[in-house]
N, CA, C and O atoms as a printed pandas DataFrame, in Angstrom:
     atom_number atom_name residue_name chain_id  residue_number  x_coord  y_coord  z_coord
0              1         N          MET        A               1  -53.534  117.924  218.420
1              2        CA          MET        A               1  -53.289  117.013  219.520
2              3         C          MET        A               1  -54.582  116.710  220.254
3              4         O          MET        A               1  -55.451  117.567  220.413
4              5         N          SER        A               2  -54.680  115.498  220.685
5              6        CA          SER        A               2  -55.864  115.057  221.402
6              7         C          SER        A               2  -55.757  115.421  222.881
7              8         O          SER        A               2  -54.666  115.387  223.451
8              9         N          ASN        A               3  -56.864  115.762  223.493
9             10        CA          ASN        A               3  -56.907  116.056  224.926
10            11         C          ASN        A               3  -57.275  114.824  225.750
11            12         O          ASN        A               3  -57.491  114.925  226.958
12            13         N          ASP        A               4  -57.345  113.665  225.101
13            14        CA          ASP        A               4  -57.670  112.427  225.819
14            15         C          ASP        A               4  -56.565  112.096  226.805
15            16         O          ASP        A               4  -55.379  112.134  226.478
16            17         N          LYS        A               5  -56.989  111.765  228.032
17            18        CA          LYS        A               5  -56.015  111.369  229.047
18            19         C          LYS        A               5  -55.589  109.933  228.800
19            20         O          LYS        A               5  -56.391  109.095  228.387
20            21         N          LYS        A               6  -54.340  109.665  229.052
21            22        CA          LYS        A               6  -53.808  108.319  228.905
22            23         C          LYS        A               6  -53.744  107.643  230.273
23            24         O          LYS        A               6  -53.480  108.297  231.282
24            25         N          ASP        A               7  -53.981  106.362  230.302
25            26        CA          ASP        A               7  -53.865  105.579  231.533
26            27         C          ASP        A               7  -52.433  105.065  231.608
27            28         O          ASP        A               7  -52.068  104.091  230.949
28            29         N          VAL        A               8  -51.640  105.732  232.414
29            30        CA          VAL        A               8  -50.234  105.378  232.544
30            31         C          VAL        A               8  -49.995  104.850  233.951
31            32         O          VAL        A               8  -50.427  105.457  234.930
32            33         N          ARG        A               9  -49.310  103.725  234.047
33            34        CA          ARG        A               9  -48.995  103.127  235.352
34            35         C          ARG        A               9  -47.499  102.878  235.435
35            36         O          ARG        A               9  -46.846  102.512  234.458
36            37         N          VAL        A              10  -46.985  103.089  236.631
37            38        CA          VAL        A              10  -45.551  102.932  236.869
38            39         C          VAL        A              10  -45.364  102.089  238.125
39            40         O          VAL        A              10  -46.080  102.272  239.110
40            41         N          ALA        A              11  -44.427  101.188  238.093
41            42        CA          ALA        A              11  -44.083  100.395  239.275
42            43         C          ALA        A              11  -42.724  100.870  239.785
43            44         O          ALA        A              11  -41.733  100.852  239.055
44            45         N          LEU        A              12  -42.692  101.291  241.038
45            46        CA          LEU        A              12  -41.434  101.720  241.646
46            47         C          LEU        A              12  -40.927  100.635  242.574
47            48         O          LEU        A              12  -41.643  100.184  243.469
48            49         N          SER        A              13  -39.699  100.221  242.358
49            50        CA          SER        A              13  -39.095   99.236  243.254
50            51         C          SER        A              13  -37.704   99.719  243.631
51            52         O          SER        A              13  -37.022  100.381  242.849
52            53         N          PHE        A              14  -37.302   99.374  244.841
53            54        CA          PHE        A              14  -36.024   99.832  245.379
54            55         C          PHE        A              14  -35.266   98.641  245.948
55            56         O          PHE        A              14  -35.838   97.826  246.672
56            57         N          ASP        A              15  -33.996   98.538  245.628
57            58        CA          ASP        A              15  -33.118   97.528  246.217
58            59         C          ASP        A              15  -32.320   98.202  247.313
59            60         O          ASP        A              15  -31.515   99.095  247.049
60            61         N          PHE        A              16  -32.545   97.771  248.541
61            62        CA          PHE        A              16  -31.818   98.347  249.677
62            63         C          PHE        A              16  -30.878   97.280  250.223
63            64         O          PHE        A              16  -31.265   96.456  251.051
64            65         N          ASP        A              17  -29.643   97.308  249.748
65            66        CA          ASP        A              17  -28.649   96.323  250.160
66            67         C          ASP        A              17  -27.742   96.833  251.270
67            68         O          ASP        A              17  -27.041   96.051  251.911
68            69         N          ALA        A              18  -27.753   98.151  251.500
69            70        CA          ALA        A              18  -26.869   98.774  252.497
70            71         C          ALA        A              18  -25.446   98.258  252.298
71            72         O          ALA        A              18  -24.930   98.261  251.181
72            73         N          CYS        A              19  -24.828   97.825  253.363
73            74        CA          CYS        A              19  -23.423   97.397  253.246
74            75         C          CYS        A              19  -23.294   95.904  252.976
75            76         O          CYS        A              19  -22.176   95.391  252.935
76            77         N          SER        A              20  -24.406   95.188  252.790
77            78        CA          SER        A              20  -24.309   93.737  252.596
78            79         C          SER        A              20  -23.508   93.375  251.351
79            80         O          SER        A              20  -22.797   92.370  251.347
80            81         N          SER        A              21  -23.616   94.178  250.299
81            82        CA          SER        A              21  -22.848   93.862  249.096
82            83         C          SER        A              21  -21.353   94.096  249.300
83            84         O          SER        A              21  -20.525   93.410  248.701
84            85         N          TRP        A              22  -21.015   95.054  250.138
85            86        CA          TRP        A              22  -19.590   95.340  250.365
86            87         C          TRP        A              22  -18.934   94.299  251.257
87            88         O          TRP        A              22  -17.742   94.026  251.114
88            89         N          ILE        A              23  -19.695   93.714  252.177
89            90        CA          ILE        A              23  -19.091   92.722  253.068
90            91         C          ILE        A              23  -19.419   91.299  252.635
91            92         O          ILE        A              23  -18.967   90.331  253.247
92            93         N          GLY        A              24  -20.206   91.184  251.578
93            94        CA          GLY        A              24  -20.606   89.865  251.093
94            95         C          GLY        A              24  -19.580   89.292  250.138
95            96         O          GLY        A              24  -18.457   88.974  250.527
96            97         N          THR        A              25  -19.979   89.166  248.890
97            98        CA          THR        A              25  -19.146   88.491  247.903
98            99         C          THR        A              25  -17.883   89.253  247.553
99           100         O          THR        A              25  -16.929   88.660  247.049
100          101         N          LEU        A              26  -17.852   90.544  247.807
101          102        CA          LEU        A              26  -16.651   91.318  247.478
102          103         C          LEU        A              26  -15.552   91.108  248.509
103          104         O          LEU        A              26  -14.385   91.368  248.216
104          105         N          GLY        A              27  -15.891   90.649  249.701
105          106        CA          GLY        A              27  -14.895   90.386  250.733
106          107         C          GLY        A              27  -14.147   91.622  251.187
107          108         O          GLY        A              27  -12.974   91.535  251.549
108          109         N          ALA        A              28  -14.800   92.765  251.176
109          110        CA          ALA        A              28  -14.140   94.013  251.558
110          111         C          ALA        A              28  -13.785   93.991  253.040
111          112         O          ALA        A              28  -14.571   93.537  253.872
112          113         N          THR        A              29  -12.613   94.478  253.355
113          114        CA          THR        A              29  -12.196   94.599  254.749
114          115         C          THR        A              29  -11.882   96.042  255.113
115          116         O          THR        A              29  -11.700   96.364  256.287
116          117         N          SER        A              30  -11.821   96.902  254.120
117          118        CA          SER        A              30  -11.500   98.312  254.339
118          119         C          SER        A              30  -12.711   99.044  254.908
119          120         O          SER        A              30  -13.814   98.913  254.376
120          121         N          PRO        A              31  -12.522   99.818  255.988
121          122        CA          PRO        A              31  -13.647  100.612  256.516
122          123         C          PRO        A              31  -14.222  101.560  255.468
123          124         O          PRO        A              31  -15.416  101.858  255.487
124          125         N          SER        A              32  -13.388  102.027  254.567
125          126        CA          SER        A              32  -13.861  102.920  253.507
126          127         C          SER        A              32  -14.890  102.219  252.625
127          128         O          SER        A              32  -15.922  102.799  252.287
128          129         N          MET        A              33  -14.607  100.980  252.256
129          130        CA          MET        A              33  -15.535  100.222  251.408
130          131         C          MET        A              33  -16.847   99.959  252.143
131          132         O          MET        A              33  -17.928  100.149  251.585
132          133         N          VAL        A              34  -16.747   99.522  253.391
133          134        CA          VAL        A              34  -17.940   99.177  254.161
134          135         C          VAL        A              34  -18.791  100.410  254.432
135          136         O          VAL        A              34  -20.019  100.317  254.420
136          137         N          SER        A              35  -18.171  101.567  254.677
137          138        CA          SER        A              35  -18.926  102.779  255.009
138          139         C          SER        A              35  -19.791  103.254  253.855
139          140         O          SER        A              35  -20.779  103.953  254.081
140          141         N          ARG        A              36  -19.451  102.897  252.639
141          142        CA          ARG        A              36  -20.254  103.323  251.484
142          143         C          ARG        A              36  -21.688  102.811  251.600
143          144         O          ARG        A              36  -22.633  103.526  251.266
144          145         N          GLY        A              37  -21.848  101.595  252.065
145          146        CA          GLY        A              37  -23.188  101.022  252.178
146          147         C          GLY        A              37  -24.004  101.601  253.307
147          148         O          GLY        A              37  -25.230  101.493  253.291
148          149         N          GLU        A              38  -23.364  102.214  254.290
149          150        CA          GLU        A              38  -24.096  102.743  255.442
150          151         C          GLU        A              38  -24.890  103.998  255.104
151          152         O          GLU        A              38  -25.763  104.395  255.875
152          153         N          PHE        A              39  -24.608  104.627  253.977
153          154        CA          PHE        A              39  -25.373  105.804  253.585
154          155         C          PHE        A              39  -26.757  105.408  253.077
155          156         O          PHE        A              39  -27.647  106.251  252.971
156          157         N          GLY        A              40  -26.937  104.128  252.763
157          158        CA          GLY        A              40  -28.235  103.643  252.299
158          159         C          GLY        A              40  -29.333  103.841  253.322
159          160         O          GLY        A              40  -30.478  104.115  252.960
160          161         N          ALA        A              41  -28.997  103.705  254.606
161          162        CA          ALA        A              41  -30.011  103.883  255.656
162          163         C          ALA        A              41  -30.558  105.302  255.665
163          164         O          ALA        A              41  -31.739  105.507  255.943
164          165         N          ILE        A              42  -29.726  106.273  255.368
165          166        CA          ILE        A              42  -30.160  107.672  255.282
166          167         C          ILE        A              42  -31.009  107.866  254.027
167          168         O          ILE        A              42  -32.049  108.524  254.060
168          169         N          ALA        A              43  -30.556  107.290  252.943
169          170        CA          ALA        A              43  -31.267  107.446  251.669
170          171         C          ALA        A              43  -32.661  106.834  251.738
171          172         O          ALA        A              43  -33.612  107.404  251.203
172          173         N          VAL        A              44  -32.796  105.679  252.389
173          174        CA          VAL        A              44  -34.100  105.026  252.477
174          175         C          VAL        A              44  -35.095  105.910  253.216
175          176         O          VAL        A              44  -36.257  105.999  252.818
176          177         N          ARG        A              45  -34.658  106.560  254.277
177          178        CA          ARG        A              45  -35.567  107.474  255.005
178          179         C          ARG        A              45  -36.031  108.605  254.089
179          180         O          ARG        A              45  -37.196  109.000  254.130
180          181         N          ARG        A              46  -35.139  109.116  253.277
181          182        CA          ARG        A              46  -35.500  110.201  252.354
182          183         C          ARG        A              46  -36.478  109.710  251.288
183          184         O          ARG        A              46  -37.441  110.402  250.957
184          185         N          VAL        A              47  -36.228  108.516  250.755
185          186        CA          VAL        A              47  -37.131  107.948  249.742
186          187         C          VAL        A              47  -38.508  107.705  250.354
187          188         O          VAL        A              47  -39.523  108.033  249.740
188          189         N          LEU        A              48  -38.552  107.134  251.559
189          190        CA          LEU        A              48  -39.842  106.890  252.225
190          191         C          LEU        A              48  -40.604  108.190  252.467
191          192         O          LEU        A              48  -41.821  108.233  252.287
192          193         N          ALA        A              49  -39.911  109.237  252.869
193          194        CA          ALA        A              49  -40.559  110.538  253.097
194          195         C          ALA        A              49  -41.140  111.085  251.798
195          196         O          ALA        A              49  -42.238  111.642  251.785
196          197         N          LEU        A              50  -40.405  110.926  250.719
197          198        CA          LEU        A              50  -40.872  111.418  249.419
198          199         C          LEU        A              50  -42.094  110.623  248.948
199          200         O          LEU        A              50  -43.065  111.200  248.459
200          201         N          LEU        A              51  -42.041  109.310  249.097
201          202        CA          LEU        A              51  -43.193  108.487  248.720
202          203         C          LEU        A              51  -44.414  108.850  249.557
203          204         O          LEU        A              51  -45.529  108.926  249.040
204          205         N          ASP        A              52  -44.199  109.072  250.846
205          206        CA          ASP        A              52  -45.291  109.448  251.740
206          207         C          ASP        A              52  -45.875  110.807  251.366
207          208         O          ASP        A              52  -47.093  110.984  251.348
208          209         N          LYS        A              53  -45.013  111.750  251.073
209          210        CA          LYS        A              53  -45.452  113.104  250.738
210          211         C          LYS        A              53  -46.394  113.107  249.531
211          212         O          LYS        A              53  -47.386  113.836  249.509
212          213         N          PHE        A              54  -46.074  112.295  248.541
213          214        CA          PHE        A              54  -46.877  112.262  247.321
214          215         C          PHE        A              54  -47.844  111.081  247.270
215          216         O          PHE        A              54  -48.469  110.820  246.242
216          217         N          GLU        A              55  -47.957  110.365  248.406
217          218        CA          GLU        A              55  -48.863  109.223  248.518
218          219         C          GLU        A              55  -48.633  108.217  247.393
219          220         O          GLU        A              55  -49.567  107.792  246.714
220          221         N          ILE        A              56  -47.370  107.849  247.216
221          222        CA          ILE        A              56  -46.961  106.906  246.180
222          223         C          ILE        A              56  -46.563  105.594  246.849
223          224         O          ILE        A              56  -45.891  105.587  247.881
224          225         N          LYS        A              57  -46.982  104.498  246.255
225          226        CA          LYS        A              57  -46.599  103.185  246.768
226          227         C          LYS        A              57  -45.318  102.731  246.078
227          228         O          LYS        A              57  -45.076  103.042  244.911
228          229         N          GLY        A              58  -44.515  101.998  246.814
229          230        CA          GLY        A              58  -43.291  101.438  246.256
230          231         C          GLY        A              58  -43.012  100.104  246.915
231          232         O          GLY        A              58  -43.545   99.802  247.983
232          233         N          THR        A              59  -42.186   99.322  246.284
233          234        CA          THR        A              59  -41.799   98.020  246.810
234          235         C          THR        A              59  -40.304   98.030  247.083
235          236         O          THR        A              59  -39.510   98.480  246.256
236          237         N          PHE        A              60  -39.931   97.524  248.260
237          238        CA          PHE        A              60  -38.519   97.464  248.639
238          239         C          PHE        A              60  -38.076   96.009  248.701
239          240         O          PHE        A              60  -38.780   95.157  249.242
240          241         N          PHE        A              61  -36.913   95.737  248.146
241          242        CA          PHE        A              61  -36.294   94.421  248.213
242          243         C          PHE        A              61  -35.076   94.552  249.115
243          244         O          PHE        A              61  -34.145   95.301  248.818
244          245         N          ILE        A              62  -35.094   93.811  250.224
245          246        CA          ILE        A              62  -34.064   93.990  251.254
246          247         C          ILE        A              62  -33.512   92.627  251.666
247          248         O          ILE        A              62  -34.273   91.750  252.075
248          249         N          PRO        A              63  -32.182   92.441  251.562
249          250        CA          PRO        A              63  -31.593   91.190  252.041
250          251         C          PRO        A              63  -31.781   91.055  253.553
251          252         O          PRO        A              63  -31.848   92.058  254.264
252          253         N          GLY        A              64  -31.865   89.826  254.039
253          254        CA          GLY        A              64  -32.048   89.575  255.472
254          255         C          GLY        A              64  -31.003   90.264  256.322
255          256         O          GLY        A              64  -31.323   90.813  257.377
256          257         N          HIS        A              65  -29.747   90.242  255.875
257          258        CA          HIS        A              65  -28.665   90.892  256.642
258          259         C          HIS        A              65  -28.962   92.366  256.853
259          260         O          HIS        A              65  -28.799   92.891  257.955
260          261         N          THR        A              66  -29.397   93.028  255.795
261          262        CA          THR        A              66  -29.680   94.456  255.863
262          263         C          THR        A              66  -30.899   94.729  256.745
263          264         O          THR        A              66  -30.902   95.696  257.507
264          265         N          ALA        A              67  -31.922   93.897  256.652
265          266        CA          ALA        A              67  -33.116   94.072  257.485
266          267         C          ALA        A              67  -32.771   93.951  258.970
267          268         O          ALA        A              67  -33.311   94.682  259.800
268          269         N          LEU        A              68  -31.877   93.032  259.295
269          270        CA          LEU        A              68  -31.454   92.890  260.694
270          271         C          LEU        A              68  -30.589   94.044  261.161
271          272         O          LEU        A              68  -30.710   94.502  262.297
272          273         N          LEU        A              69  -29.712   94.516  260.275
273          274        CA          LEU        A              69  -28.783   95.585  260.642
274          275         C          LEU        A              69  -29.450   96.953  260.725
275          276         O          LEU        A              69  -29.079   97.783  261.556
276          277         N          PHE        A              70  -30.438   97.183  259.858
277          278        CA          PHE        A              70  -31.130   98.479  259.801
278          279         C          PHE        A              70  -32.641   98.267  259.927
279          280         O          PHE        A              70  -33.364   98.398  258.939
280          281         N          PRO        A              71  -33.127   97.940  261.136
281          282        CA          PRO        A              71  -34.561   97.635  261.274
282          283         C          PRO        A              71  -35.432   98.851  261.001
283          284         O          PRO        A              71  -36.658   98.762  261.075
């Protein structure tokens, strides 16, 4: 086996839709359905902390509704 290092690059991207998908085209009215998307705000903080800890860059794609709801 060769000891040559390989130049490997990875792009990390995250879709943060929160509850917009549940109240958007799905037309959900049940609090149970809508609450599923609210856990995204907690998850994003955890992902950001992990990226920060390891000094990793990432790209987030966020619908306008979600950006307004979870600034």
